[in-house]
N, C-alpha and C positions, 0 to 999 in steps of 0.2 A: 333874396325868395328860396333861395336851396338849404336855407340851416332853417326856415320857414316850414316848408316842406319837410323835412327830414323831424322837425316838433311833432305838426300833423300826425306825422304817421308812427311815431311815437307813442301819441297818447290814442293812437286807434288801436295799436296793439296789446296798448295796457285794457283796454276794454270803458276810457272817458269820451264815449263820446260827446258830448258836450263842451268839453274844455275843447274837441277837437273842432270842433263848430266855430269857437270862440274864436279860437287861433285864425282858421279860413278867413272866417271876418274881416278880421282885420288885415289880414295880406288883401284879401280883392278891394277892401278900402285903399290899401296904395297902388295897388295896378293886375287889372285883368289877367291874370292866366290859368287856362283852363285847367289845370291841375289842382286845382285847388276848389275848382267847382265840384269837380271829378270826386276830389274828398270827400268836399261838404255831404253829399250824397253818399257817398259812404259814411259818416255817419248820422244824415237821418234818417237811411233804411236803418243802422240800427236800432235807431230810438221808437220804431215804429213808423215815421212819417214819411211816406213813401209819396207822397205826389211832392212832397220838395226835394227827395231824391231824383224823379223823376223829372222834372226841371232843373235841377243843374245836372244830371247826368247827360239830357239831349244836350246844354250848350255847351258842354264842353266835348260833344263829340260833331258839336260844326264845326268847329277850332281844330276838334281833329279826329276825323273820318276815319272811322275802323280801329280807334285806341281801343286794346282790348279791355284795360281797366273802365271806362268809363262805358263801354256797351256792357261787361258783367254787373255795374250797378246799375244799370239802365232793364237790365233783364229781373235785376232782384225787385227795384220799384216795380215795376210792372208785373211782376207777382205778386208781390205785396199787394196790388190795387184790383185784383180780383182777376189780371189777365192773361193769365199760365200759357194761354196758345200766344200769344207774340212773346213772350219770355223765353219756350222755346226757343220759338226759333233766333233768338238771342244768344242763350245757348251755344246754340248748334253751328252759328257763326264762329265763336271762339273756340269752339272745339274741334270747327275744322281745320285749324290751320295748329292746334297751341293747345295739345293736351293737359289736362288738368283733376285730377282727383276731387279736386273740390267742386267744381265746374258739372263734370259729370253730376255729383250727390245733389247742386241745387236743379241739376234737368233731371233728375230722377223726383225732387219733389216735385217737382211742375206736376210731369207723367203719373203723379199720384191723384195730384189734386184733377187730372181731367180723368182719372179714373184709369189710366193706360197705366196697369200695377204688371204683367210681363215688362212691356220694354223699359218701366223704372227698375223694377227686379236686375234689369242688365244692364242700367247705368251704374247701380250699388256698387254689380260686381266687378265693374269700370276701375269704380273709386278703389274698390278695396284691392286690388290689383298694384292698383297708382301710390298708394300710401306701403311705406313703411314697415317693417313690423316693430308694434311699440308704439306707434306713431296716434297722438291724442285724438284724432280723431275718428279712429276704429268703431270706438261705441255709439260713436252721432248716425254713423252707417250702418251698423249692425240696428241699429235702433230703427230708422225709415223701412229694412230690410223686415224687420218683426213686424213693422206697419202693415208695407203692403201684401205681406202676407197672409196675415190677417184678414183685410180686406179687401185677397182673394178668397178668402175661403180655407187655409191654408190654416189651422190654429194650432197641430200640432209642430208644422213647422216655428211658424210664429213666437210658440212657448219654448222654443228650444233658439232660437234666435235672439229674443228678449235676454232669453238664462246667457249666452253667450255676452249678452253687451253688461250684461252687471258683473258677468266676473270680472269683464274688464276695466268697469266702475259703477264698484257697487252701490255704492251711495248716490250715482248721478239723479238730480230731480228729474230730470227731461226724461230719461228713462224708463222711472218709476211711474211717471206722470201715461209716457205712452204704453206703457205695457198695460197701465191699470184704465185707461178709456180703449184702448184697439184689443185688449187678452180678455180681460176681465166686462168689463160693461158690455162691450159684443156679445159675452155668452151668459151675460145674465149674472153675475156675481158680483155684486155690488159691495158684497165682505170685502173680500179682496182687493176688492176697489181701491174701498177708504183705504184698504190699510197700506197698499201701496202712496197714496196719494197723503196720506198720514207721515210717511217717510221723506217724500217727495219735499213737504212744506219744513220740516224737522231740516233738511238743508238748508232752504231758501224760504225763510219765514213770511217771504213778500213774492210766495209767488201766486200771481193771480190766477193764473191754469188752473194750478192743481187746486186751488181753495173753490174756485167758480166751476169745474168736474168734482170735487168730493160733495157739494153743496148740491150738484145734479144726483150723487147715486144716495144724498141721506133720503133725498125727497122720494129718489122709486124704492126706500128702501123704509117709506112711511113718520122719517123725523123731517117734518117740516119744519120744523123753531130752527132747527140744526142747518135742516136747507138753506133757509133764507138768510142767518149767521154769514154763511158762508159764500154765497152768492153776493152779498152786500159788503163782503170783507175786497173781494173782486173786484166789483165796484167801483171802487175807492183807490183802489191800486190801478188800475185801467179803464178808465170807464168809458173809452171807447170802444168794446169789444163789443160786440153786435149781439155773440151769442150771449150774454150776458143776460142782455135783453128779452134772448127767445126763453132763455129758461124762465127769466121770472114772469112773463106774462104768460109759462107754461102752469104756473101753480097759481096766478093770479086765479086765469081760468078755472084750475081746479076747485078752486077758495070759491067761488061764484061772482067772481069781482069780476065780471066782463068788459068794463068802461078801462078797469085799471089791466088788464090782461092788453086790451085792445094801446092801449099808451105804451106800454115797452115793445107791444112788437110795432108800432110807427116807428119808435126811436129804434129796434133794431135796421126798420128797413132803412132809415136816415143814414145806419151808418155801412150800408152798403153793404146789407146781407146776402142779398138777393144773387150780386153776381160773385161773390167770394165762396156763399155756401150752397145757395140752390134756393128753391123755390116754397121754399114750405113754409115760413113768414108769411110771403104775401098771399097764399093761401088759406092759413089762418083767416087774414085780416079778410078776405073774402067773403072767408065762411062765419065768420065771427061778429066780425064789426058792420055788419049793413048798418046803416044809418047814419053810425060816426063819421068820419072825416075821410077824404077817397086815400087810397094807397099811395104815400109821398115818393116821387122816383129817389132812383139811390142816390147819397151824395158820397162822401171822399170816408174813407175811415182810420183809422192810425192804428188797426191790424187788427187776433181770436180771442159735453157735446153730446148722450144718450141720443140717438136719434136716426135718420135717414143721412146725418151730415156728419161725423165726429168733429172733435176740436184738436185743428191742426196743433200739431206739440213745436212751442221756438225754435226757432234755428238760430244760428249765429244771428244774423239780421233783425232776429224778431225774438231776444234770448229773455229771462228771466228776469226780471226788474230787478 
């Protein structure tokens, strides 16, 4: 079993979560060992299967109370399911006994989702202090700093921070996607945003978030045909992203197809849009879809922007395909 565990960890280190899941399934079929539940939770989180990850992490914690790795995977799953408040509690529990730059970073992202930007920036500073010079995680932390600065109204600080991140990782698609959305789109500059999305997609042609975001910027720039092409590409790559259906619904609404818009809005709600991104779509359904089917209850979501709720850039557990 020790060798099997080493093999699973090796696959996770190589960013091969599906192979890790297969190995965990095989190990659990031989013997129920909680560490394989925790490792499988890690793999599920990496592919956005947060519901499955939460189940495995909780089972791991039953057998291994206070196990930090299990607690971390539970927190990541909770955050992925839209329960950032619960995730925050569990991240802080870990940090109370084990300072870890990665956990500080993850706590910061949970605080960012809860719009507590000053607290998020403090955690990001703690993460940077704990990382050695040249650590490959530094651009990711700077990216999140740029996001929080932009969201808190410090456009100049955000611009400088995104530049620092890109100096360290010039063609990082996630940093480019974040700068485009949080800096350029937030300031109405869709031309610069599209340029950054173009660079991100060139680096990762399967980057569904960048396709979806570029589609929205094209729509806001008057290119509805190009917008639908990009957003539908994003849907093929990640069909459980609720923000895709929000965007498609707004486009159909502008085109006068209220029925089509309501179909997309309902799909966004089924994919848990409200708990994760706010009540924008729910309000649209109430305003535009009277006489249509009732607003569905939020379901589960596999994983993610112009508007009151930006599209969160992927993290390590929600990485580009």
